[in-house]
All heavy atoms as a GROMACS GRO file, in nm:
protein
  605
    1MET      N    1  -3.606  17.426  17.374
    1MET     CA    2  -3.651  17.435  17.510
    1MET      C    3  -3.552  17.365  17.604
    1MET      O    4  -3.504  17.425  17.699
    1MET     CB    5  -3.790  17.371  17.521
    1MET     CG    6  -3.841  17.369  17.662
    1MET     SD    7  -4.008  17.307  17.676
    1MET     CE    8  -3.978  17.134  17.691
    2ILE      N    9  -3.520  17.239  17.578
    2ILE     CA   10  -3.430  17.163  17.665
    2ILE      C   11  -3.289  17.219  17.659
    2ILE      O   12  -3.217  17.218  17.759
    2ILE     CB   13  -3.434  17.012  17.633
    2ILE    CG1   14  -3.358  16.932  17.739
    2ILE    CG2   15  -3.379  16.982  17.496
    2ILE    CD1   16  -3.422  16.928  17.872
    3ILE      N   17  -3.249  17.273  17.544
    3ILE     CA   18  -3.114  17.327  17.530
    3ILE      C   19  -3.094  17.447  17.622
    3ILE      O   20  -2.994  17.457  17.692
    3ILE     CB   21  -3.087  17.368  17.383
    3ILE    CG1   22  -3.106  17.248  17.289
    3ILE    CG2   23  -2.948  17.427  17.367
    3ILE    CD1   24  -3.012  17.134  17.312
    4ARG      N   25  -3.191  17.537  17.623
    4ARG     CA   26  -3.180  17.655  17.711
    4ARG      C   27  -3.180  17.615  17.857
    4ARG      O   28  -3.106  17.671  17.938
    4ARG     CB   29  -3.293  17.752  17.683
    4ARG     CG   30  -3.275  17.831  17.555
    4ARG     CD   31  -3.380  17.934  17.545
    4ARG     NE   32  -3.510  17.866  17.556
    4ARG     CZ   33  -3.620  17.905  17.497
    4ARG    NH1   34  -3.621  18.012  17.425
    4ARG    NH2   35  -3.731  17.838  17.510
    5PHE      N   36  -3.265  17.516  17.893
    5PHE     CA   37  -3.269  17.471  18.031
    5PHE      C   38  -3.134  17.414  18.074
    5PHE      O   39  -3.082  17.448  18.180
    5PHE     CB   40  -3.379  17.365  18.050
    5PHE     CG   41  -3.374  17.302  18.186
    5PHE    CD1   42  -3.424  17.369  18.296
    5PHE    CD2   43  -3.316  17.178  18.203
    5PHE    CE1   44  -3.417  17.312  18.422
    5PHE    CE2   45  -3.308  17.120  18.328
    5PHE     CZ   46  -3.360  17.187  18.439
    6ILE      N   47  -3.077  17.326  17.992
    6ILE     CA   48  -2.949  17.264  18.026
    6ILE      C   49  -2.839  17.369  18.036
    6ILE      O   50  -2.755  17.364  18.125
    6ILE     CB   51  -2.913  17.153  17.925
    6ILE    CG1   52  -3.007  17.035  17.944
    6ILE    CG2   53  -2.768  17.109  17.940
    6ILE    CD1   54  -2.991  16.925  17.842
    7GLU      N   55  -2.840  17.465  17.946
    7GLU     CA   56  -2.738  17.570  17.950
    7GLU      C   57  -2.750  17.653  18.077
    7GLU      O   58  -2.650  17.678  18.146
    7GLU     CB   59  -2.749  17.660  17.827
    7GLU     CG   60  -2.640  17.765  17.821
    7GLU     CD   61  -2.644  17.845  17.693
    7GLU    OE1   62  -2.745  17.841  17.621
    7GLU    OE2   63  -2.543  17.912  17.665
    8ASN      N   64  -2.869  17.696  18.113
    8ASN     CA   65  -2.889  17.774  18.234
    8ASN      C   66  -2.855  17.694  18.359
    8ASN      O   67  -2.793  17.745  18.452
    8ASN     CB   68  -3.032  17.826  18.242
    8ASN     CG   69  -3.060  17.933  18.140
    8ASN    OD1   70  -2.969  18.002  18.096
    8ASN    ND2   71  -3.185  17.945  18.101
    9TYR      N   72  -2.894  17.568  18.362
    9TYR     CA   73  -2.865  17.480  18.475
    9TYR      C   74  -2.715  17.461  18.492
    9TYR      O   75  -2.662  17.471  18.602
    9TYR     CB   76  -2.936  17.346  18.451
    9TYR     CG   77  -2.932  17.250  18.566
    9TYR    CD1   78  -3.017  17.264  18.674
    9TYR    CD2   79  -2.843  17.144  18.566
    9TYR    CE1   80  -3.015  17.175  18.780
    9TYR    CE2   81  -2.840  17.053  18.671
    9TYR     CZ   82  -2.926  17.070  18.778
    9TYR     OH   83  -2.922  16.982  18.881
   10ALA      N   84  -2.646  17.436  18.381
   10ALA     CA   85  -2.501  17.414  18.385
   10ALA      C   86  -2.428  17.541  18.433
   10ALA      O   87  -2.333  17.532  18.511
   10ALA     CB   88  -2.449  17.372  18.249
   11LYS      N   89  -2.473  17.656  18.388
   11LYS     CA   90  -2.409  17.781  18.429
   11LYS      C   91  -2.427  17.809  18.578
   11LYS      O   92  -2.343  17.873  18.640
   11LYS     CB   93  -2.463  17.898  18.346
   11LYS     CG   94  -2.408  17.898  18.206
   11LYS     CD   95  -2.457  18.016  18.127
   11LYS     CE   96  -2.395  18.014  17.988
   11LYS     NZ   97  -2.433  18.130  17.907
   12LEU      N   98  -2.535  17.760  18.638
   12LEU     CA   99  -2.555  17.778  18.781
   12LEU      C  100  -2.464  17.686  18.863
   12LEU      O  101  -2.426  17.720  18.974
   12LEU     CB  102  -2.701  17.749  18.817
   12LEU     CG  103  -2.803  17.851  18.770
   12LEU    CD1  104  -2.944  17.800  18.798
   12LEU    CD2  105  -2.780  17.986  18.835
   13ILE      N  106  -2.428  17.571  18.808
   13ILE     CA  107  -2.349  17.473  18.882
   13ILE      C  108  -2.199  17.504  18.878
   13ILE      O  109  -2.130  17.492  18.978
   13ILE     CB  110  -2.374  17.332  18.825
   13ILE    CG1  111  -2.518  17.291  18.850
   13ILE    CG2  112  -2.278  17.230  18.885
   13ILE    CD1  113  -2.557  17.165  18.780
   14VAL      N  114  -2.148  17.544  18.763
   14VAL     CA  115  -2.003  17.555  18.743
   14VAL      C  116  -1.948  17.684  18.804
   14VAL      O  117  -2.022  17.777  18.834
   14VAL     CB  118  -1.968  17.549  18.592
   14VAL    CG1  119  -2.011  17.417  18.533
   14VAL    CG2  120  -2.028  17.664  18.516
   15SER      N  121  -1.815  17.688  18.820
   15SER     CA  122  -1.751  17.807  18.875
   15SER      C  123  -1.706  17.904  18.766
   15SER      O  124  -1.674  18.018  18.796
   15SER     CB  125  -1.633  17.767  18.964
   15SER     OG  126  -1.540  17.690  18.892
   16VAL      N  127  -1.699  17.858  18.641
   16VAL     CA  128  -1.663  17.946  18.528
   16VAL      C  129  -1.777  17.940  18.426
   16VAL      O  130  -1.768  17.872  18.324
   16VAL     CB  131  -1.529  17.901  18.463
   16VAL    CG1  132  -1.484  18.003  18.360
   16VAL    CG2  133  -1.421  17.880  18.567
   17PRO      N  134  -1.888  18.009  18.453
   17PRO     CA  135  -2.006  17.997  18.366
   17PRO      C  136  -1.986  18.051  18.225
   17PRO      O  137  -2.054  18.008  18.132
   17PRO     CB  138  -2.114  18.076  18.439
   17PRO     CG  139  -2.044  18.160  18.538
   17PRO     CD  140  -1.914  18.095  18.568
   18GLU      N  141  -1.891  18.142  18.206
   18GLU     CA  142  -1.871  18.195  18.071
   18GLU      C  143  -1.808  18.093  17.976
   18GLU      O  144  -1.810  18.112  17.855
   18GLU     CB  145  -1.789  18.325  18.073
   18GLU     CG  146  -1.655  18.313  18.140
   18GLU     CD  147  -1.658  18.339  18.290
   18GLU    OE1  148  -1.765  18.361  18.348
   18GLU    OE2  149  -1.550  18.335  18.349
   19ASP      N  150  -1.753  17.985  18.030
   19ASP     CA  151  -1.694  17.880  17.946
   19ASP      C  152  -1.793  17.772  17.907
   19ASP      O  153  -1.758  17.680  17.834
   19ASP     CB  154  -1.575  17.815  18.017
   19ASP     CG  155  -1.452  17.902  18.016
   19ASP    OD1  156  -1.453  18.005  17.945
   19ASP    OD2  157  -1.354  17.868  18.084
   20VAL      N  158  -1.917  17.781  17.954
   20VAL     CA  159  -2.017  17.679  17.920
   20VAL      C  160  -2.074  17.708  17.782
   20VAL      O  161  -2.116  17.820  17.753
   20VAL     CB  162  -2.132  17.678  18.024
   20VAL    CG1  163  -2.244  17.585  17.981
   20VAL    CG2  164  -2.079  17.639  18.160
   21SER      N  165  -2.073  17.607  17.696
   21SER     CA  166  -2.138  17.619  17.566
   21SER      C  167  -2.208  17.487  17.535
   21SER      O  168  -2.160  17.379  17.570
   21SER     CB  169  -2.039  17.657  17.457
   21SER     OG  170  -1.945  17.554  17.438
   22ILE      N  171  -2.321  17.498  17.469
   22ILE     CA  172  -2.404  17.383  17.437
   22ILE      C  173  -2.419  17.375  17.286
   22ILE      O  174  -2.447  17.476  17.221
   22ILE     CB  175  -2.545  17.396  17.500
   22ILE    CG1  176  -2.538  17.429  17.648
   22ILE    CG2  177  -2.629  17.274  17.472
   22ILE    CD1  178  -2.497  17.317  17.736
   23THR      N  179  -2.401  17.255  17.232
   23THR     CA  180  -2.429  17.232  17.091
   23THR      C  181  -2.524  17.114  17.079
   23THR      O  182  -2.520  17.022  17.160
   23THR     CB  183  -2.301  17.204  17.009
   23THR    OG1  184  -2.232  17.094  17.068
   23THR    CG2  185  -2.211  17.324  17.005
   24LYS      N  186  -2.607  17.120  16.978
   24LYS     CA  187  -2.704  17.014  16.954
   24LYS      C  188  -2.683  16.961  16.814
   24LYS      O  189  -2.680  17.038  16.718
   24LYS     CB  190  -2.846  17.068  16.969
   24LYS     CG  191  -2.955  16.969  16.940
   24LYS     CD  192  -3.090  17.034  16.953
   24LYS     CE  193  -3.200  16.945  16.904
   24LYS     NZ  194  -3.330  17.011  16.909
   25LYS      N  195  -2.663  16.829  16.803
   25LYS     CA  196  -2.647  16.764  16.673
   25LYS      C  197  -2.766  16.672  16.651
   25LYS      O  198  -2.794  16.586  16.733
   25LYS     CB  199  -2.522  16.676  16.673
   25LYS     CG  200  -2.395  16.744  16.638
   25LYS     CD  201  -2.295  16.636  16.603
   25LYS     CE  202  -2.169  16.653  16.684
   25LYS     NZ  203  -2.071  16.551  16.658
   26LEU      N  204  -2.835  16.693  16.541
   26LEU     CA  205  -2.944  16.602  16.506
   26LEU      C  206  -2.884  16.482  16.433
   26LEU      O  207  -2.822  16.497  16.329
   26LEU     CB  208  -3.046  16.672  16.418
   26LEU     CG  209  -3.140  16.770  16.487
   26LEU    CD1  210  -3.227  16.841  16.386
   26LEU    CD2  211  -3.225  16.699  16.589
   27ILE      N  212  -2.902  16.365  16.489
   27ILE     CA  213  -2.852  16.243  16.427
   27ILE      C  214  -2.951  16.195  16.322
   27ILE      O  215  -2.913  16.162  16.211
   27ILE     CB  216  -2.828  16.133  16.533
   27ILE    CG1  217  -2.737  16.185  16.646
   27ILE    CG2  218  -2.772  16.007  16.470
   27ILE    CD1  219  -2.600  16.230  16.604
   28ASP      N  220  -3.077  16.190  16.357
   28ASP     CA  221  -3.185  16.163  16.262
   28ASP      C  222  -3.312  16.230  16.315
   28ASP      O  223  -3.304  16.314  16.404
   28ASP     CB  224  -3.205  16.012  16.237
   28ASP     CG  225  -3.240  15.934  16.363
   28ASP    OD1  226  -3.297  15.992  16.457
   28ASP    OD2  227  -3.211  15.814  16.367
   29ASP      N  228  -3.427  16.195  16.260
   29ASP     CA  229  -3.551  16.263  16.300
   29ASP      C  230  -3.592  16.237  16.444
   29ASP      O  231  -3.665  16.315  16.503
   29ASP     CB  232  -3.665  16.220  16.208
   29ASP     CG  233  -3.647  16.274  16.067
   29ASP    OD1  234  -3.571  16.371  16.050
   29ASP    OD2  235  -3.708  16.218  15.974
   30ASN      N  236  -3.544  16.127  16.502
   30ASN     CA  237  -3.588  16.089  16.636
   30ASN      C  238  -3.476  16.087  16.739
   30ASN      O  239  -3.498  16.042  16.852
   30ASN     CB  240  -3.652  15.949  16.632
   30ASN     CG  241  -3.775  15.946  16.545
   30ASN    OD1  242  -3.851  16.042  16.542
   30ASN    ND2  243  -3.793  15.838  16.473
   31PHE      N  244  -3.357  16.134  16.704
   31PHE     CA  245  -3.244  16.125  16.796
   31PHE      C  246  -3.155  16.248  16.782
   31PHE      O  247  -3.123  16.289  16.670
   31PHE     CB  248  -3.163  15.998  16.768
   31PHE     CG  249  -3.058  15.970  16.870
   31PHE    CD1  250  -3.092  15.921  16.995
   31PHE    CD2  251  -2.925  15.994  16.843
   31PHE    CE1  252  -2.995  15.896  17.090
   31PHE    CE2  253  -2.827  15.970  16.937
   31PHE     CZ  254  -2.862  15.920  17.060
   32ALA      N  255  -3.116  16.306  16.894
   32ALA     CA  256  -3.026  16.421  16.894
   32ALA      C  257  -2.922  16.404  17.004
   32ALA      O  258  -2.946  16.337  17.104
   32ALA     CB  259  -3.104  16.550  16.917
   33GLU      N  260  -2.807  16.465  16.982
   33GLU     CA  261  -2.698  16.461  17.079
   33GLU      C  262  -2.673  16.602  17.130
   33GLU      O  263  -2.658  16.695  17.051
   33GLU     CB  264  -2.573  16.404  17.013
   33GLU     CG  265  -2.458  16.387  17.106
   33GLU     CD  266  -2.339  16.321  17.037
   33GLU    OE1  267  -2.322  16.341  16.915
   33GLU    OE2  268  -2.265  16.253  17.107
   34ILE      N  269  -2.670  16.618  17.260
   34ILE     CA  270  -2.641  16.746  17.324
   34ILE      C  271  -2.502  16.737  17.383
   34ILE      O  272  -2.474  16.649  17.464
   34ILE     CB  273  -2.745  16.779  17.432
   34ILE    CG1  274  -2.884  16.790  17.372
   34ILE    CG2  275  -2.707  16.908  17.504
   34ILE    CD1  276  -2.995  16.801  17.474
   35ILE      N  277  -2.414  16.829  17.342
   35ILE     CA  278  -2.276  16.830  17.390
   35ILE      C  279  -2.257  16.954  17.476
   35ILE      O  280  -2.278  17.066  17.429
   35ILE     CB  281  -2.176  16.828  17.273
   35ILE    CG1  282  -2.200  16.703  17.188
   35ILE    CG2  283  -2.033  16.833  17.325
   35ILE    CD1  284  -2.130  16.705  17.056
   36ILE      N  285  -2.219  16.933  17.601
   36ILE     CA  286  -2.194  17.042  17.695
   36ILE      C  287  -2.044  17.058  17.708
   36ILE      O  288  -1.975  16.969  17.755
   36ILE     CB  289  -2.255  17.012  17.833
   36ILE    CG1  290  -2.403  16.976  17.821
   36ILE    CG2  291  -2.236  17.131  17.926
   36ILE    CD1  292  -2.462  16.921  17.949
   37SER      N  293  -1.991  17.172  17.665
   37SER     CA  294  -1.848  17.202  17.678
   37SER      C  295  -1.828  17.291  17.800
   37SER      O  296  -1.893  17.394  17.813
   37SER     CB  297  -1.797  17.274  17.554
   37SER     OG  298  -1.816  17.195  17.439
   38VAL      N  299  -1.738  17.248  17.890
   38VAL     CA  300  -1.712  17.324  18.011
   38VAL      C  301  -1.561  17.334  18.033
   38VAL      O  302  -1.484  17.261  17.972
   38VAL     CB  303  -1.777  17.260  18.136
   38VAL    CG1  304  -1.927  17.262  18.126
   38VAL    CG2  305  -1.728  17.120  18.158
   39ASN      N  306  -1.523  17.422  18.123
   39ASN     CA  307  -1.384  17.436  18.163
   39ASN      C  308  -1.341  17.307  18.235
   39ASN      O  309  -1.422  17.242  18.300
   39ASN     CB  310  -1.371  17.557  18.256
   39ASN     CG  311  -1.229  17.598  18.280
   39ASN    OD1  312  -1.146  17.516  18.316
   39ASN    ND2  313  -1.202  17.726  18.259
   40SER      N  314  -1.214  17.274  18.228
   40SER     CA  315  -1.164  17.149  18.287
   40SER      C  316  -1.183  17.143  18.439
   40SER      O  317  -1.198  17.035  18.495
   40SER     CB  318  -1.018  17.128  18.251
   40SER     OG  319  -0.939  17.232  18.303
   41VAL      N  320  -1.184  17.258  18.505
   41VAL     CA  321  -1.203  17.257  18.651
   41VAL      C  322  -1.348  17.228  18.690
   41VAL      O  323  -1.375  17.193  18.804
   41VAL     CB  324  -1.157  17.390  18.715
   41VAL    CG1  325  -1.010  17.414  18.693
   41VAL    CG2  326  -1.239  17.507  18.667
   42ASP      N  327  -1.440  17.242  18.596
   42ASP     CA  328  -1.582  17.228  18.626
   42ASP      C  329  -1.643  17.095  18.584
   42ASP      O  330  -1.760  17.069  18.611
   42ASP     CB  331  -1.661  17.340  18.559
   42ASP     CG  332  -1.633  17.474  18.622
   42ASP    OD1  333  -1.611  17.479  18.743
   42ASP    OD2  334  -1.632  17.574  18.548
   43ILE      N  335  -1.569  17.010  18.518
   43ILE     CA  336  -1.628  16.886  18.467
   43ILE      C  337  -1.679  16.798  18.581
   43ILE      O  338  -1.785  16.736  18.572
   43ILE     CB  339  -1.532  16.812  18.372
   43ILE    CG1  340  -1.608  16.710  18.290
   43ILE    CG2  341  -1.418  16.749  18.446
   43ILE    CD1  342  -1.540  16.670  18.164
   44GLY      N  343  -1.606  16.793  18.691
   44GLY     CA  344  -1.649  16.713  18.806
   44GLY      C  345  -1.776  16.767  18.869
   44GLY      O  346  -1.861  16.690  18.915
   45LYS      N  347  -1.790  16.899  18.872
   45LYS     CA  348  -1.911  16.959  18.929
   45LYS      C  349  -2.033  16.926  18.844
   45LYS      O  350  -2.141  16.902  18.897
   45LYS     CB  351  -1.895  17.111  18.939
   45LYS     CG  352  -1.798  17.155  19.044
   45LYS     CD  353  -1.790  17.304  19.046
   45LYS     CE  354  -1.687  17.350  19.148
   45LYS     NZ  355  -1.675  17.495  19.150
   46LEU      N  356  -2.016  16.927  18.714
   46LEU     CA  357  -2.129  16.902  18.625
   46LEU      C  358  -2.169  16.755  18.625
   46LEU      O  359  -2.287  16.723  18.618
   46LEU     CB  360  -2.098  16.949  18.484
   46LEU     CG  361  -2.217  16.961  18.391
   46LEU    CD1  362  -2.320  17.057  18.448
   46LEU    CD2  363  -2.174  17.009  18.256
   47ILE      N  364  -2.072  16.666  18.636
   47ILE     CA  365  -2.104  16.523  18.642
   47ILE      C  366  -2.159  16.488  18.779
   47ILE      O  367  -2.255  16.414  18.791
   47ILE     CB  368  -1.980  16.439  18.606
   47ILE    CG1  369  -1.945  16.462  18.459
   47ILE    CG2  370  -2.005  16.292  18.634
   47ILE    CD1  371  -1.815  16.398  18.415
   48GLY      N  372  -2.100  16.542  18.884
   48GLY     CA  373  -2.148  16.518  19.019
   48GLY      C  374  -2.099  16.387  19.078
   48GLY      O  375  -2.044  16.302  19.009
   49LYS      N  376  -2.119  16.373  19.208
   49LYS     CA  377  -2.077  16.252  19.277
   49LYS      C  378  -2.160  16.134  19.228
   49LYS      O  379  -2.283  16.142  19.226
   49LYS     CB  380  -2.095  16.270  19.427
   49LYS     CG  381  -2.037  16.156  19.509
   49LYS     CD  382  -2.055  16.181  19.657
   49LYS     CE  383  -1.936  16.261  19.704
   49LYS     NZ  384  -1.931  16.272  19.851
   50ASN      N  385  -2.092  16.029  19.187
   50ASN     CA  386  -2.156  15.910  19.131
   50ASN      C  387  -2.242  15.939  19.008
   50ASN      O  388  -2.332  15.863  18.975
   50ASN     CB  389  -2.240  15.836  19.236
   50ASN     CG  390  -2.159  15.785  19.350
   50ASN    OD1  391  -2.046  15.740  19.331
   50ASN    ND2  392  -2.213  15.791  19.470
   51GLY      N  393  -2.216  16.052  18.941
   51GLY     CA  394  -2.290  16.086  18.821
   51GLY      C  395  -2.431  16.138  18.846
   51GLY      O  396  -2.513  16.143  18.754
   52ASN      N  397  -2.458  16.183  18.968
   52ASN     CA  398  -2.594  16.225  19.002
   52ASN      C  399  -2.640  16.349  18.926
   52ASN      O  400  -2.756  16.356  18.885
   52ASN     CB  401  -2.607  16.248  19.153
   52ASN     CG  402  -2.603  16.120  19.231
   52ASN    OD1  403  -2.632  16.014  19.178
   52ASN    ND2  404  -2.566  16.129  19.358
   53MET      N  405  -2.554  16.447  18.908
   53MET     CA  406  -2.594  16.570  18.839
   53MET      C  407  -2.625  16.543  18.693
   53MET      O  408  -2.727  16.587  18.641
   53MET     CB  409  -2.484  16.676  18.849
   53MET     CG  410  -2.476  16.741  18.981
   53MET     SD  411  -2.622  16.840  19.011
   53MET     CE  412  -2.560  16.943  19.138
   54ILE      N  413  -2.534  16.473  18.625
   54ILE     CA  414  -2.556  16.447  18.482
   54ILE      C  415  -2.675  16.355  18.462
   54ILE      O  416  -2.749  16.369  18.365
   54ILE     CB  417  -2.427  16.394  18.414
   54ILE    CG1  418  -2.438  16.406  18.262
   54ILE    CG2  419  -2.397  16.254  18.454
   54ILE    CD1  420  -2.440  16.545  18.211
   55ASN      N  421  -2.698  16.262  18.554
   55ASN     CA  422  -2.815  16.175  18.544
   55ASN      C  423  -2.944  16.254  18.561
   55ASN      O  424  -3.045  16.222  18.497
   55ASN     CB  425  -2.807  16.062  18.646
   55ASN     CG  426  -2.707  15.957  18.607
   55ASN    OD1  427  -2.673  15.942  18.489
   55ASN    ND2  428  -2.657  15.883  18.704
   56ALA      N  429  -2.942  16.357  18.644
   56ALA     CA  430  -3.060  16.442  18.659
   56ALA      C  431  -3.089  16.516  18.529
   56ALA      O  432  -3.205  16.528  18.487
   56ALA     CB  433  -3.040  16.542  18.773
   57LEU      N  434  -2.984  16.564  18.462
   57LEU     CA  435  -3.003  16.631  18.332
   57LEU      C  436  -3.056  16.533  18.228
   57LEU      O  437  -3.142  16.567  18.147
   57LEU     CB  438  -2.871  16.692  18.284
   57LEU     CG  439  -2.828  16.818  18.356
   57LEU    CD1  440  -2.690  16.860  18.308
   57LEU    CD2  441  -2.927  16.929  18.332
   58LYS      N  442  -3.006  16.411  18.230
   58LYS     CA  443  -3.053  16.310  18.135
   58LYS      C  444  -3.200  16.276  18.160
   58LYS      O  445  -3.276  16.255  18.066
   58LYS     CB  446  -2.967  16.184  18.145
   58LYS     CG  447  -2.828  16.204  18.088
   58LYS     CD  448  -2.744  16.079  18.106
   58LYS     CE  449  -2.603  16.103  18.053
   58LYS     NZ  450  -2.518  15.984  18.069
   59THR      N  451  -3.240  16.272  18.286
   59THR     CA  452  -3.379  16.245  18.318
   59THR      C  453  -3.469  16.357  18.266
   59THR      O  454  -3.577  16.330  18.212
   59THR     CB  455  -3.396  16.231  18.471
   59THR    OG1  456  -3.313  16.123  18.516
   59THR    CG2  457  -3.540  16.203  18.509
   60MET      N  458  -3.426  16.481  18.280
   60MET     CA  459  -3.502  16.594  18.227
   60MET      C  460  -3.514  16.585  18.075
   60MET      O  461  -3.620  16.610  18.018
   60MET     CB  462  -3.436  16.727  18.266
   60MET     CG  463  -3.459  16.768  18.407
   60MET     SD  464  -3.631  16.799  18.444
   60MET     CE  465  -3.668  16.933  18.336
   61ALA      N  466  -3.404  16.549  18.009
   61ALA     CA  467  -3.406  16.538  17.863
   61ALA      C  468  -3.500  16.426  17.820
   61ALA      O  469  -3.571  16.440  17.720
   61ALA     CB  470  -3.265  16.514  17.811
   62ASN      N  471  -3.500  16.315  17.893
   62ASN     CA  472  -3.591  16.206  17.860
   62ASN      C  473  -3.737  16.245  17.880
   62ASN      O  474  -3.825  16.197  17.810
   62ASN     CB  475  -3.558  16.081  17.941
   62ASN     CG  476  -3.433  16.013  17.894
   62ASN    OD1  477  -3.395  16.025  17.778
   62ASN    ND2  478  -3.367  15.941  17.983
   63GLY      N  479  -3.762  16.332  17.975
   63GLY     CA  480  -3.897  16.382  17.996
   63GLY      C  481  -3.946  16.466  17.879
   63GLY      O  482  -4.065  16.468  17.847
   64CYS      N  483  -3.855  16.533  17.811
   64CYS     CA  484  -3.892  16.614  17.695
   64CYS      C  485  -3.926  16.527  17.575
   64CYS      O  486  -3.990  16.574  17.481
   64CYS     CB  487  -3.779  16.710  17.659
   64CYS     SG  488  -3.761  16.843  17.777
   65LYS      N  489  -3.885  16.402  17.577
   65LYS     CA  490  -3.916  16.312  17.466
   65LYS      C  491  -4.067  16.297  17.449
   65LYS      O  492  -4.117  16.287  17.337
   65LYS     CB  493  -3.853  16.175  17.489
   65LYS     CG  494  -3.879  16.077  17.378
   65LYS     CD  495  -3.816  15.944  17.406
   65LYS     CE  496  -3.849  15.849  17.292
   65LYS     NZ  497  -3.796  15.716  17.314
   66ALA      N  498  -4.140  16.299  17.558
   66ALA     CA  499  -4.285  16.287  17.551
   66ALA      C  500  -4.347  16.405  17.477
   66ALA      O  501  -4.449  16.390  17.411
   66ALA     CB  502  -4.344  16.276  17.690
   67LYS      N  503  -4.284  16.521  17.485
   67LYS     CA  504  -4.340  16.640  17.422
   67LYS      C  505  -4.301  16.652  17.275
   67LYS      O  506  -4.384  16.677  17.191
   67LYS     CB  507  -4.296  16.764  17.498
   67LYS     CG  508  -4.355  16.890  17.442
   67LYS     CD  509  -4.331  17.007  17.531
   67LYS     CE  510  -4.388  17.130  17.466
   67LYS     NZ  511  -4.482  17.197  17.549
   68ASP      N  512  -4.171  16.634  17.244
   68ASP     CA  513  -4.128  16.657  17.106
   68ASP      C  514  -4.090  16.530  17.030
   68ASP      O  515  -4.060  16.536  16.911
   68ASP     CB  516  -4.013  16.758  17.101
   68ASP     CG  517  -3.890  16.714  17.177
   68ASP    OD1  518  -3.883  16.598  17.219
   68ASP    OD2  519  -3.800  16.798  17.195
   69GLY      N  520  -4.090  16.414  17.096
   69GLY     CA  521  -4.064  16.288  17.028
   69GLY      C  522  -3.919  16.262  16.991
   69GLY      O  523  -3.891  16.169  16.917
   70ILE      N  524  -3.827  16.340  17.044
   70ILE     CA  525  -3.684  16.323  17.014
   70ILE      C  526  -3.613  16.268  17.136
   70ILE      O  527  -3.629  16.318  17.246
   70ILE     CB  528  -3.621  16.457  16.972
   70ILE    CG1  529  -3.687  16.510  16.846
   70ILE    CG2  530  -3.471  16.442  16.951
   70ILE    CD1  531  -3.640  16.648  16.804
   71SER      N  532  -3.534  16.163  17.115
   71SER     CA  533  -3.450  16.108  17.222
   71SER      C  534  -3.320  16.188  17.226
   71SER      O  535  -3.265  16.222  17.122
   71SER     CB  536  -3.419  15.961  17.196
   71SER     OG  537  -3.535  15.885  17.202
   72TYR      N  538  -3.271  16.215  17.346
   72TYR     CA  539  -3.149  16.295  17.361
   72TYR      C  540  -3.039  16.215  17.429
   72TYR      O  541  -3.064  16.140  17.522
   72TYR     CB  542  -3.177  16.420  17.446
   72TYR     CG  543  -3.270  16.518  17.381
   72TYR    CD1  544  -3.404  16.521  17.414
   72TYR    CD2  545  -3.222  16.607  17.286
   72TYR    CE1  546  -3.490  16.612  17.354
   72TYR    CE2  547  -3.308  16.698  17.225
   72TYR     CZ  548  -3.441  16.700  17.260
   72TYR     OH  549  -3.526  16.789  17.200
   73LYS      N  550  -2.918  16.233  17.381
   73LYS     CA  551  -2.797  16.180  17.445
   73LYS      C  552  -2.718  16.301  17.490
   73LYS      O  553  -2.700  16.395  17.413
   73LYS     CB  554  -2.718  16.097  17.346
   73LYS     CG  555  -2.588  16.045  17.402
   73LYS     CD  556  -2.511  15.969  17.295
   73LYS     CE  557  -2.377  15.925  17.350
   73LYS     NZ  558  -2.298  15.859  17.246
   74ILE      N  559  -2.670  16.300  17.613
   74ILE     CA  560  -2.594  16.414  17.667
   74ILE      C  561  -2.452  16.374  17.693
   74ILE      O  562  -2.426  16.271  17.755
   74ILE     CB  563  -2.660  16.467  17.796
   74ILE    CG1  564  -2.802  16.515  17.768
   74ILE    CG2  565  -2.577  16.580  17.856
   74ILE    CD1  566  -2.877  16.562  17.890
   75GLN      N  567  -2.358  16.454  17.642
   75GLN     CA  568  -2.216  16.433  17.666
   75GLN      C  569  -2.157  16.560  17.727
   75GLN      O  570  -2.195  16.670  17.690
   75GLN     CB  571  -2.141  16.403  17.537
   75GLN     CG  572  -2.167  16.268  17.481
   75GLN     CD  573  -2.076  16.239  17.364
   75GLN    OE1  574  -2.022  16.328  17.300
   75GLN    NE2  575  -2.056  16.111  17.337
   76VAL      N  576  -2.062  16.540  17.817
   76VAL     CA  577  -1.988  16.652  17.877
   76VAL      C  578  -1.844  16.641  17.830
   76VAL      O  579  -1.782  16.537  17.844
   76VAL     CB  580  -1.994  16.648  18.030
   76VAL    CG1  581  -1.918  16.764  18.091
   76VAL    CG2  582  -2.138  16.648  18.079
   77VAL      N  583  -1.792  16.749  17.771
   77VAL     CA  584  -1.656  16.752  17.720
   77VAL      C  585  -1.582  16.873  17.778
   77VAL      O  586  -1.644  16.972  17.814
   77VAL     CB  587  -1.649  16.752  17.567
   77VAL    CG1  588  -1.709  16.625  17.508
   77VAL    CG2  589  -1.719  16.873  17.509
   78VAL      N  590  -1.450  16.862  17.781
   78VAL     CA  591  -1.366  16.973  17.827
   78VAL      C  592  -1.342  17.069  17.712
   78VAL      O  593  -1.310  17.027  17.601
   78VAL     CB  594  -1.232  16.920  17.883
   78VAL    CG1  595  -1.142  17.035  17.921
   78VAL    CG2  596  -1.258  16.829  17.999
   79LYS      N  597  -1.358  17.194  17.738
   79LYS     CA  598  -1.339  17.298  17.636
   79LYS      C  599  -1.192  17.323  17.613
   79LYS      O  600  -1.111  17.321  17.698
   79LYS     CB  601  -1.406  17.426  17.682
   79LYS     CG  602  -1.431  17.524  17.574
   79LYS     CD  603  -1.520  17.632  17.628
   79LYS     CE  604  -1.598  17.692  17.515
   79LYS     NZ  605  -1.684  17.795  17.555
   0.00000   0.00000   0.00000
């Protein structure tokens, strides 16, 4: 659920949406890492001024913890 939301949200923000890819790594039963790969020109757009955009995504992911019990860490990397 959260993976699809983050992918759709990221594709709306960036200027090269076809370069957006999301991977999810389960670290253990209660922790997962979400890696957002974007084009190098779009990394600033996804992070946002003062980190506001990425913090909004992290807040959404933390809200999902109440539903599925998994904590999420989000990283943005250049493709």
